[in-house]
N, C-alpha and C positions, 0 to 999 in steps of 0.2 A: 537824337539821331544818333550823336558821339557814345552814351550810354550804352545804346543797345549793341551798337560795333565791337565796344570792347568786351561787351558783357559773350560777345560769340564768340570773339578772340579767346577770351579765359576760360567758358565751359561751350564749347559747340557742339557737342553730341546732346546734352543738355536742351538748350534752348532752338535748332532743329526740331526735337522733340516736339517742345512747347511751344512752337510756333506751327509744324502740322496739325498738330491735335486742335487748335483755336481754329485756323484754315478751314478742316475738314467738321469742324460742327462738333467735335468729341470731347467728352466731359472735362474738365479742367485738370492738370494734375495735381494728385495729393503730394502735402510734404514735398515741397518743392525745395530740394535741401542743393545748396551751390554745388554743381559737378560731383554729385551724389545718386544713388540711386531715389527712383519716385516711391519712396515710403510712406505708408499713411499717415496721418498725425497721430493719432493715439498711440500707433507702433511706436512713432520714432519718441515721442516721450519715454514709450516704456524704456527703449535703448538707452537713452540719456541716462533714463533715472538710476540701470543697475551697471552703467561704465562711471569709471570714474575720470579724474580731469583730465586726465590727457586724452582719455578712448574718447569722451561728448566733444573738447575741442577739435577734436581730429574732423570727429564723421560730422561737427557742422562749420567745418573746416574757418574755424575762428581761431581768435589769439587770446592770452589775457591781458593784455594791455589792450583790447578791441579793434575793433574793423576799421579800415583807414576813412575817409571820406567819400574816394572812388568807391572802395568796395559795397561800400552803404547804399551809394547809389545804382554799381550794376545791379544789387539785389531787390530795390524796389521797383526795378524794368522787370526783373523775372519774378517773384512774387506778389507786386502790387503793393498798396497803401496799406495800413493798418488800420482797414475799414471791416466794418462785419454788415451782412443784409441787414437791412430795415425795414419795413415797411412805412409809408407815409401817411398823412390822411391825403386824399384824392385833391387835384384841386378843384378850386372853387364851379370851373366851369363843367367838371365834370359829375360833381354832383349834385347840380343844375340839373343836366340830362339825367342821371337817374332818377329823380324826384319824377321824372314824366312817365319813367317807363313800367307800368302797373297796368295791365289787363284793361281795366275798368277805364282809366284815362285815354287808352288809345282806340277802345268802342264808341266814348264819345268824342276824340275826335273823329274818328269815320265819318260818325253820324252827321256832326257837323260838317265835315266834308260834302259828305251826300244832301245836305238841307239847303247847303251854300249852291250846290247845285242846281236844286230842285227851285229854291226858294227866290235864289237873287240872279247867279248866271242863264239859266233857264225861262225868266219870268218877263212876263210882258214890261215893254216900258211903263217905268209907274206903277210897276206893280209888286218889285220887289219889296222880300218880307225878309229881315234881320232877326224875326223874337228869337229863333229858335238855334241862330249862330253865335246869337250875344249870350244867351240863358248856358246854352255851353257853356262857352267860351269859361265866363268869369268862373263857371264852376272847376273846369278843367285849370283855373290861372290860383285861386285860391287854394285848393287842395295841393297842388305840386308846391306852390310859393311856400305855404304853410311847414310842409317839411322840410324843405330845400333849406329854412329859414333856421329853426330848430337843427338840424343836424350839424349844416355850418359852420354854426355857434359854438355849440358840443363841440366839434372837432379842435376849433380855434382855444377854446379852453383848455383840451386835452393837452392840446401842444405847448402852449403857456406852460402845464403844470411839470412837465417834464425838467427830471434833475438836472442842474450844474455839474458836468464830470470835469475832473482834473483832465487839462489836454496836454501837459508837458509830462514827460518823465528825465532823471538824470545818466544821462547815459557815459558811459566811458569812449572817446571815439581817436582815431590818430589822425595828429599831430598835438589835436588840441586840448585832448584831457577829458577832465569832466566838463558835462553843460548841458543846459536844459534845453531838451527838442520836443519839438511836437508830436506826441504819439504814433498818428498815422506815421509817420517817417520810421518807426523803428522797423528792423530787418530782421532776421533769422542770424544768429549769431553777433547781434548787439551786446554789451556787458551794459550791465544797469544797476542803478543802487534803490533799496526802499528803506524807507524807513514808516513811523505808527502815521496810520493819515492816510497812505499813500494807496491809492488804485494800482493793482497790478495789469500791468499794458500788452502783454501778450503771455501768453504757457510760456515758463520758464523752468531751469535746470537751478537750484540752490547753489551757488561757487562757496560762498560763506556767508553765517549768519548768527548772531547773537539772540538770545529770547527771542525769537521769531515766533509769532501768531499769528496766524490769518482765519480771517471770518470766511468759510465759504459756504454759510447760510445762501446767501442767493443760486447755488449750483447745487449743496445736498439737502436744506433745510436745516440743518444742525446748529442747530443755538449756541452751543459752544465753539469758540473759535478753537484751529487745529494748529498742533506745532508743527514746525515744518526743520528741518534740518540737512546737512549737506553731503549724510553719509550714504554713498550708494545701497540700492536695494538688491540683493541677489535676485529674488524671485518676482521682480518688476513685471517677465514676459506672463506671467499666472495670475498677475492682481486688476483688477479696474485702477482704472488713471487717477482718479478720485480717491485713492490709496493709498498712493504714491507719496510720501513724506517729504519726497525733496521736490515735488515739483510744485508749485505756486498756476494758477492757470487766472487766464484776462479776467478783467471784469470783478473778480475778488478783491480785497480789501487787507490791509497790513494794520492788526491792532495794535501791535505791542513790536518792540524788537527791531533791529535791522538787519539789512543781508543785501548781499550783491550776488545777483543772477547771471543768466545768459540766455537770452530770450530764444526756444526753441521753435515758434511756431506763431506765428502772424496773420490777425485778419479771418477770414473764413476757414482758415487750416487751425483755427485753434477752438477749444472745445467748446465754447460761448459761441461761437462763429457756426459752430455745426449745428449748435437750436436754433440759431437765428435765424442760417439758409432752409431749417426744415419747416419753420412757420412761414413764408412770406406764401403768394399767390391767392389764389380763389379760397374763399371762407367756406365751409362747409353750412348748409342750408340748415334754418335750427326751426325748433318744435313751430313759431310763430309763423317762420316762409310756409311749412309747409302745409299749415292749417289753413292761410288763407288761401294759398293757391288750391286746395282743395275747393272750398266755396268758389272761390272766385269761378273756377273752370264749372262747378255744381249750376252756377247763376247764369255761366254764358250757356250754357248746353241747353237749359230750360227756354233761354229767349231764341236761341238758331230754332226750336220745335216752334214753340209759339208767335211769334213773327210772321213767319213766312205762311202758317197756318189761319191766320186773320186777313193778311195780305191775300190769299188764293179765296178766303168766304167771303171777302165782300167784294173781291172783284166781280163771284161769281152770280151771286146773289144783283150786286147791284148795277153790275156790268160797265161801272167809272173806273178803269183800273186807273186812272190818275188818281182818283178820290183816294183809291185804295191805297195807292204806294204812299201818298202823302200820311193817311192814318197809320201804317204801319210804323212807315220812320214816326210819328208822333207815338206810338205805343212802346216802339222800340225804346225812345229815350225816358217813358214812363216806367220801362220793365228794368232797364240798367239802375243800379242803386250807385246814381252815379256821388251819391253821397260818402259811397263808404271810404272811398282815400281818405275826404275828407274829415270825416265821423275818426277813423282809422287816427289817421295823424292828430286830429285834435281831443285825443282822448290821449294818446301818446304825449302830446306836449305838454297838455296838463299835469302828465302824469310827472315830466320831468320837470317843470315848471314846482310842483310840489316835493319832490323830491332836490332839487336843487336847494332849499329855504334847509333839508337835513343835510347839508354838507355833501351830496353827490353828485357827479357830472353824470348824466348819459349820452354815452359817446355815439351809441348806435338806438335808437329810438325804440327800434320793436324788441330791443333787452328789457324794454315797462311789459309788454304784456308773459315776456319769456320768465321773467322773476316771479309773473304770477302763478304761471304753469309748472313751477317747478314743484319739483317731490322729491328731489334728491338734491342736497348743498354738497358738494365735497370740497372742502377744508385742507387747504397744511396748517400744522400746528402752530408754528412762531409766527407770534408777534400777531396774530388770528385770534387763535385761541387760550394762548400768552399774551406776559405781558411785553417780551421781548426783551428782557432786563434781566441780566445774573442776578438774582438776589442769595445773600448767604441765609440759609432757610432754615438750619438746623447746628447748634453747639454743643456737642453731647460730651461726657466725661467715660472711661472704659465698662463702666458698666450701663452704657446707651441713654443715660438720661441728662434730662439739662441743665447746664454748668453755665454760669455768667463766668466763670472764671476761665474756660476753655476759651471763651469768644474773647479777655480780656490780655490771653495770649499770644490771640490771633491780630489784636488788633496791634498790639506793643510791634510786631513782626511785619507786619504789613504800613505801619506809617513809619516806619525810620529804613524800610526799605529806598534805598537811591538808586537801582535798576527800573527800567522801565516796567511800569504795574501794570497788569494787566486786568482781564475785566474782573476776576475773585479777589484782586486786591483792593478794585473799588466796591466792590459788593461787601467786606468787610469792613471798610474804608467808613461808607453809608454810617453806619452805628455811631455818630461824631459825640453821642452822649457821654461817649468813655473818654473822650478827649480829656475834659478839666478833670473827670472822677479820679482816672487813674495821675492824673500832670503828668502826661506823658514826654513832655517837654524837660520839665522841672527834676524829675524824679529819674529818668533814664536820661544817661547820655552816650548818643550812637558812637561807638568806639571803633568799627570795624563791619566786614559784611563778606558774604561767603555766597554769589551771585549764582543765580540758575545756572544749569545746563542738563542735555538731554540726556547724558548717560545717569547723573545723580536722580534728574528728577527731582530737585530739591532747590530750597533756599535758606541761608542762614541771614543775621544779624546778629552782632554783639553790640550790650549795652551796658555800662557800668553803672552801677545800682547807688544808690547812696551809702552805704556801711563800704563801699571801697570794693566789691567784689563784681565780677563780669560775669553776666548773664547772656548763654547762648540760646538762642530760640531761633529752630528750625520749623519749618511746616514743607511736606512734600504728599510726594505719591504713596497710597497704603504700604506697599510690599519693601519698598526701598525704605522706607521710614523703621519700618519694625524689623528691620532687618538690620539699622544701628541704634535699636531703644535696647537696651536690658532690664531697665526697670518702666516703672508705670506711678502715678501718683493714684493712691488710692481713694476717692470723691471726701472731699469735707465739708463742711459748712460755712468756711471764711470766705469774705466776701476781697479780701485783698492778699497779693502776692507776697507771701508769707512762707518761703519754704519749709521753713523750719517746722511750722504747725502742721505741713500736711503728712499723710505718712505715705514711705513709698514703699511700694513692696516690689519682689523682683518678677521678669515678663518669664512666666513657665510655661507649660505645652497647652495647660488650661487656659491661660490669659491668652497666649497667643490665638488661639482659637474661637473664644469667645469675640476678638477683638476682628478677627477674618469674619465671623457671623454676622457680627454688626453691621461691619463695611459693606457685607455681601445684601445686607436688607435694605439697607441704604440705597444700595448702584438699584438693587428692584423696585423701591421706590421714585427711580428717575435722577437720582442725586449723583453730584460728581463729589466724591468724598475726596480730603486730604487730612493727614495725623500731624498735629503740631506736638511737637516734644522740645525740652530745654535741659542743658545743663548747664550749672556756675562753674564756674573759674576761679583761684584766688587772683589779685592785680598781676596781672603778667605781662610780659615783650606782646605788643600786637602783633605777633605772626601766625595767626589762625590759618589755618589750611581746612582742608575735605579731611583728614587726617583726624580735627578735632570734633567732626560732626559721629561721634560714636558715644557708646555707651552712655547714650541721653536718656532722659527719664521723660517714659510717654504723657503726652496731659489728656489729650483726649482728640474729638473729631470734630472738624466741620464741614457741614454739607452744602452744595449750590445749586441752584433749580433757577431754571424760567417757570416762573412758576403761572400757574391758569390765572387770568383774568377773574377780578372781582364778580362784572360785567358778563363772563360766556356761560354761567348757570343757567342763568336767569335767562339770557338770549338762547337759550339751545330747548330750556322749555319753551318758550313760546314758538319758536319756527319748529317743534314736533308739535305741540296744540294745533298747529296751522296747517298739520298732514306733510311737514318736508322733514325726512331721513335724513341725519348729516352724518355723512363717514368724513374720516381723517384719511387723508391719503398724504404722505411726508415720506423725504428721502432721509430723517431720521431714526435711532435704532427705535425698534420698540418697549424696552421698557422705560425709557421717559416714555412715550404717546400712551404705553398706558396708566401711568399714575395723570398724566393731564386730563385721559379721556375722563378715568375714576373722578376726577375733581369736579368737571363740567356735567357731569351728568350727560354723558354717552354709554348708554349699554349696549355693550359687546360679552362675548362669551370665547374669540379665538381672535387673532391675528394673521392676516397673511401678509407675507414679508416677499421682496422683491425678487429675491433667488428664488421660492418656491413659486411665483408667477412665471419667473422664464420657460419652467418647464409644464405647464399647463395650455392645454391646447384653447381655444374661443369658448366651446359649451362649458366645457368644465370650471373655466373661469368664469362665465357668466352665471352657472347653476350655483358658486360660491360665492360669487356677491352680494346675491339675495339673501347671505346669512353671516356677514364680516361687516361691521363696522372700521376698523382698523386696517389700514394697510401699509405699511412702514418699508425704510429702504428700498424707497420706487424710486428707479429712472424716472428722468422727464417721458420716454416713451412709453414708459409702462403708466404714469400717470393718463398719458394719450388714449393709451388702449382703452385704458379701465375706462373711461368719459365714451367712449365710443361704444362698446360694452352694452353700456346702460344704457344709453337712447337706441339700442337695437329692442332694447327688451321692450321695449315701449315709453320707457322715463322723462322725463323733461329736467337737464342735469344741470345746475348749475357747479361753477367752480370758481373757486375764492383762491387766490394766489398772488405774491408777489415777487418770487423769485425769477431768474432766466431758467430754472426747469421745473417754473412752471408754464411757460410759455405758451407751449405746444397745445396743453389742456385746456387752458385758455380760452383760446383761438378754438378750441373744435368743442367746446363745450355751447348750449344752448343758450344759456348766459355766462358769459366770462366778468369776474368781480376782482379788480386789485386797486391799489391804496395810492395816494400821489408820493409816496415813500419811497413805491418800488422802484427796480430797474425799467429803464426805459422800454427791453423788447415786451416787457409785461403789460406795462401799460399799454403800448400798441396794441397787442393782442388782444386787452379786455375791450366789454361793452359799454363799464359800468367801473365807475374811480369814485373810490370813497373820501371824503378830504379825513377823515376818523377811523381807524380799523375798530370799527365797533357793530357787531353783529346785532346789535338791537336797530340800528338803521337799514338794516337787510331784513329784521321783520316790519319794520313799516312797509320797506320796498315790494315787500312778497302783496301786504295789502292796498298797495297803488294796483301792485299788479292786476291782481286780480279784482279789482275795482273798474280798471281799466278793460280787461277782456270782459266783463259782465257787459259797461255799456257799449260796448264794441259788438257784444254778441244780440244783445238788444236791438240795434239797430236793423242788424242782420238779418234778424227771425222775424220783425216788425215789416220791414222790407220785402223779404221773402214769402212771406206769407200772405201779406197785403199785395203784391202782387200777381200771387197765383191764384188768388179770389177774384185780383182784376180783368184775368184772361179767360176767367170762366167766365163771368159775366159778358165780355167783351163777347166773345165766343159765340155763347147763346143769343146777344143784343144782336150781332150781326148776321146772325145766321134769319132771327124772327124781325127784327125791324124793316120796314122800307126804307130808312136813312139810316146813316150813321148815328149808333148810342150818341158820341160825344164827337166835338170838333179836334181836329190834332190840336188848334190853338187852344183849346177849352184843357184838352188832356194836359199840355204843356204848363199853362197856367194853376189847374189840379196840383200835377207833379212838382213847381215850385213851391209852392203854400205849402206842400206836406213835408216835402225836404229843407224847409227853413222850420218847422214844427218841429224839426228832432235834431236842429241844431244846438239844442241846449243842452243834448243825453250826456253828453261828457262832465256837467256840471250834477248830473242824477248820481243819487246815493243805491249802493246794492246791501241787502238783506244779509244780516249777518251769516245766516245759516249758508251763503252763497260762500262768505268769506273765509270761512274754516276751511273749505278744501280745496285740493289744487285743482284746478281748471283746465281741458285743454279742448283744443279745435275738433269738430267731430262731425264732417259734411254728412254724415247717414242721417245723424240726430236734425241737420238741418232740413233734409229731405225731409224725413218723416214731418216735421213739424209741419214744413208748409203744407205738405200730403193733408192734413189733419184741420190743422185751425185754418188755412186758407180758405178752402168752399164757404166755412160760416159766414163769411163776409157776401160770398153770392149767394145765398141764400135770401138776406135782407136786400142787398140789389135787386135781384128778383123781385123782392117785394116791392121796392120801385116799381121797377118798371109794371107793374101790373097797378102800381096804385093811378103812375102817371098818366097809363093805358087808358085806363078802363073807366077811373073816377074824374081825372080832370080831362079826358076826353084828347091826350095828347097823342094821334094816332097817326095822325097824316103827314105828308110832308110839310103840308102847312105850319103844322102846329109844332115840328119840333124842338124850336126854341125853348118852347118851356119844358119838355120834354126833359132835351139837356142838358137844362137849368136845375130841374128837377133831383136828378142823377147825380150831377156836380155837385149840389150842394151835401144831400145824400153820403157821395162816396167820399169829399173831403173830410166829413165829419165823423163817419166809421173808421178811415184811416186814422182821425187823429184822435181818435178816443181808444184804438185800440195801441197807442205807445202807453197808456196806462194800464190797458187790461194784461198788459205784456210786460212790462218792466217786471213786474213782483209775480212771485208764485202765491202770495196772499190776494186777498179783497183789497181791490184798490180806493181807494179814499174813505174805507173802515178801517182795517187794518196794516195798513199800508199807502202811505204819502208820498208821492214826487217832490223832489225838493220845489223850492218857489220856483227858480227860473223856468222848468218844465211847466211848471202848475201855470204862470203866467203866458210862455209862450203858447202853449197850445190853448189855452184859452183863447188868447189874442188871434189866432190863425182861424179857429170855429166862428170866431164874431167877423172877422173878414167876409169870410166864405160864406156866411148868410148875408152880409151887406151888400157884397157886388154886386147880385141882380136890382139893386136898388139904386145904384150908382151911374154914373154918365159914363162909365169906365164897359158897363155891362155892354153896350151897342156894340162897340168896339170887339167885343168876346161874341157878337149874337146872340147873349142871352136874353130873359126881358121877366120883369118882377113875376115872384112868384104869390099865388093866391095866400091869404093870414089863414086860411081854410087848412092851407098846408104842412104849415107847422105842428098843429097837433099830432098829426099822420107821422111828422118827420119824429118826434120825441117816442113816439110809440116803438117805432122800427129801430131807434136808436138804443131804447133799453131794451129789448126783445132782444136785439144784439149784443147788448153790454151779460144780459143774462145768461144768453145759450151760450157764449165765450165762456165764462167763470165756469159752468156746467159742463164745459167738454175741457175746460183747463183742470179741474180737480178730477175728471177721469183720467185725461194723462197722465197727471203726476203719478196716480197711485196703478197707473199699467204699466209706466217706465219707469219712474221713480226718478224721473229729470225735467226740467222744463228749460232753465235758460241752461 
């Protein structure tokens, strides 16, 4: 309370405005600068970037010796802790509740409640019947429990995967001086110290720096580190904040060098915080959610029509409305695809288990089907298509030819450099085979060094050779080096550093233009190019300065690249063969991206840049998206926009990324894919986390996803068509027969046995032609399938009615037990056989066999169905043994059923070019 009082005394207008906004529910103040105007965070960064030290210290109400402890405390009250919004996995009880929120589960719970009222609550003493309630309850618990268990386990695994980040920063405060401080307690105006390996704890303005290189790949996608300096940027207000050379951003990390910086924005006001805040809240519906919902409501509408119709027909025809109600409830249970949630969950869970063996964690089960339905994969470049490692790709002489001698000069320079080595030096030093060959330490002694700086953009080492002479080896940026070279080596064939044996030629305009041409060509191939030059001195005093980096002899070029993964081309080909189009969405530049895409085999004719996209409306961009495979220099918002526009065109979109700049797109995609080395915010947004950055794992995921979807759609089409046929049979039998065609308890037992026969479906396989193309939910196809295939079973149901009515004389209420038993057996066997008829577009048992679990379970259920009438259990179901003469008729009916179904199937495939 004391801190707040002090804050009010120090900045009364600012705090009153802040408190008013909090009380009135207005948005939080942006850019909460102590005592200053309410400046948007990005504008504030531009202001301090363009200002000199005195101006930005005044703007931030700070001091070069740091804030006092009291000032820091007051500012925490005003700006809050240095934390950003992020989404955590819901608590276990919320996940458990969500597992029960499913339309079919809710229907089953309603049926169980009605059954409890009619069979238990309102039943006469001693006649309470719990069968329906228990049966439905078990189905609900198994289905929901399985979904909860799998998702809870996956979320816990994902939470454990979150990377450990550095939690302290070196802060300068008065009166204590430098101290390690929890980064959550940093405030605007704090002075911090940075060195290699540090994560930058807030958006900062550089005050002092030496050889500072920062990796911004997580924000921009650029693989190479960015140089940072302390100089004011005059046109800062015209630039994107990410292009400001004196600003470092929260969440990025120092690759090399040291710096002193002042914190400008913290928490949600940082660039990172603004991205994080944009992706919290309710997730968009994926293709899986939409598809399941459409199918669900189709089946529910069907039930709402058929169940009341059967109730009314039975009530009017039989005159017993109570029996008609019980029969209608049993029919409702039979019509409800109560196993759908369980079959879907079991299929998805099995897919998740298979994927976990491939080092893939499935955070959201629905992602399994979405990855199968995916027809466009949007991926970033760095680390996915590339190695995420800078390598020395080329070492060329001035004629553009590979030359080992240029590599040797570069190696000597990098090895003897004592300043902080960056990623480019590490790439040169990877050529360890040169170390002994050159006798780097025995033949060359280091005597001096001229370190790198941002004005010269080069660095030099001076080595003493065995002949007593001193050799200056310099490497740096092309233009700056050319301006300081007067001669060049005419490439020789020698393999040693004997200067006297190489011909030296002057750099005239022709040579200069040729050098620039080669450099430009290397740039177009996506390489970062440096020149290497030397100058020899007689033995002299060690007073080397920048002036000695002149009149040098140019040796050649060294070119660096984050190269394509060797496995990427194979993986891209495999995905394209599966009908998945790959688009590259990157924050990196288009030159590098073109090179990588050529190397991995992604076909493209044009590249679309973020600056162009900014001026396109949605309609034009949608049109261009269909023909463009590379989109470069994109902002996070643009990546998300592209994903949404592709979805609006009917595509199922996957997005693979690992940076902060990918988080929004990961969340908006139908399936978001990240890696365990990704930033936390990306892992939180993803549906799938890969333990290895390998696109071949995705190919396997697509196959598992399609197999999973195929098995789900099998169940839905089997159930929908079978139920539709049963309802035709029920309506006819209810209208024509003087008794119920089947008792409620018989319907429930038949339904349970049929459901059990389908439990093995998740272990079934899919034909290869189904796997080869992306599959989507299509409610209209399910309706059509139901209308054409469903009535086939009714034909043979009516044949059974005629058989039982006329051949076996089960035509009166006294003989209804025989009639009901005969239809029970025929109905169960025909429903079970349909599993084999529908599971493939080929001829079952001849061209395509189901897996062993499916064959075994359906066979067992058929045997149980035929055996029940001959067991003691038959009496409790009011069944009676069937005469042996019934079974030849049964075989004939089932054979006719299979033949007609196969004929209709062949016609259906020719007519609609679709089956599952």
